N, C-alpha and C positions, 0 to 999 in steps of 0.2 A: 295615339295622342299627338305625336309630332306631326302626323299627316293633317290632323284637324287644325293645328296651329298654323301650318302652311296655308291652308285654305282660308281660315277665318282671321288669321293674324295680319293679312295684307289689307292695305287701304283701298279706297275706292268703292264703287257700288255697281250693282247690276240693276238696270231699270226694271220696273214692275212689268209683268207680262202684258202685252197688248193682244187682244183677241179679235180676229176678223169675223166676217159673216159665216165663214166655213168652219169656225171653231179652231182655227190655227192660232197658236200662241207664239209670240216672239219676244226676245229679250235682247238688249244691247249692253255691252260692257267694254270699257277700256282696260286693257291688261298690260301691265309692265313686264319687261323682260324678267323671267324667272318666277313670275307670279301665276298662281292657279286661281281660277274663278269657277264657281259652281252655278249651274242653271237649273231651272225647273225643279225646285225643292231638292237640290243635291242629287239629281238623277244623271246629270251630264257635267263633266269637268273639262275645262280647257286651260292648258298651260302655254304661255308664250315662252318658248325655249330661247329664241333669238330672232333678230331681223338680219337678213343677209342679202347680198347682191343689190344693195341700194344704188341704183343707177338713175334715180329720178333727176329730172332737170332742176338745177339749183335755182332758187328765187332770183329773179332779175336777169337770168341768162336765157338766150333764145337757143333752143335745141332742135335737132332734126326730128327726134321722137321724144315722147313723154317719159321714157324710161320705165323702170319697174323696181319693186322692192318685194322681198319674200318674207312673210311671217312664217317661221317654222314653229309649229305647234304640236303639242301632245294632247290627244283627246281620248277620253274614255267615258263609257256609260256605266254608272253605278260601280259595281265591283269588277267590271270587265278589264281586259288588258288594254294598256295605252297604245294608241296608234299615232305615228308621226305623220302629220299632214302639212304640206306646204301650200300656203295661200298667197296669191299674187295680187298686186294692185292693178297691174296692166291687164286689160280685158282680153288681150291676146292669149293669156294663160289662165289657169284655173283660179278664180276668185272665191270659189265655194267648194264644199265637200259635204257628203252625207255620211253620218255615223249613226248606225241604228235607225231610229225614227227621227233624227235631228239633222237639220241642214245648218251648216256654219258658213257664214259669208264674211269676208274681210271687207270692211268699209273704208278704213284709212289707217295710215301709219304716220306717227308724229315722232319727233319733229321733222319738218321738211328740210331738205338740204339747203345750205346757204353756201355761196361761193367762198372757198378758202377756209371753211369751218368744218372740222372733223367732228362727227357725231360719236359720242361715247356710247358703246353698245348698251350700257345700263340706262341711258336716257330714252331709248325707244319705247313707244307705247303703240299697241295695236287695238283698234276698235273693231269688234266683231258683232254680228247679229246672229243669234241662234233662233231657229224656228222649229216648231213641231206641229 
């Protein structure tokens, strides 16, 4: 029962699935730190554990490189065991992973850093795309 409350008690929404010509379905969702989202009629679950190593260039600052941020997630299929997966924003690193028949891709992490402003870990949100 508590598990169900964790999944369904959180705000936000998962977009309706899109299907392409090949029959592939995909969903997008923005997940808050500590929140669990279900996809594909509760066949796949993604939890954003935390965002770490946020070295993205702050708004209004010119940087040598664009930086990176890592969304540390826990992902599991139906009643399977959770797997910890790190997804990066920087394309030099892994932005996506495959779990079972699902591909999970990190699209963005918000908020974006601002010069002199510390981001509270609870403020982070990660937007992911899940496809099957």
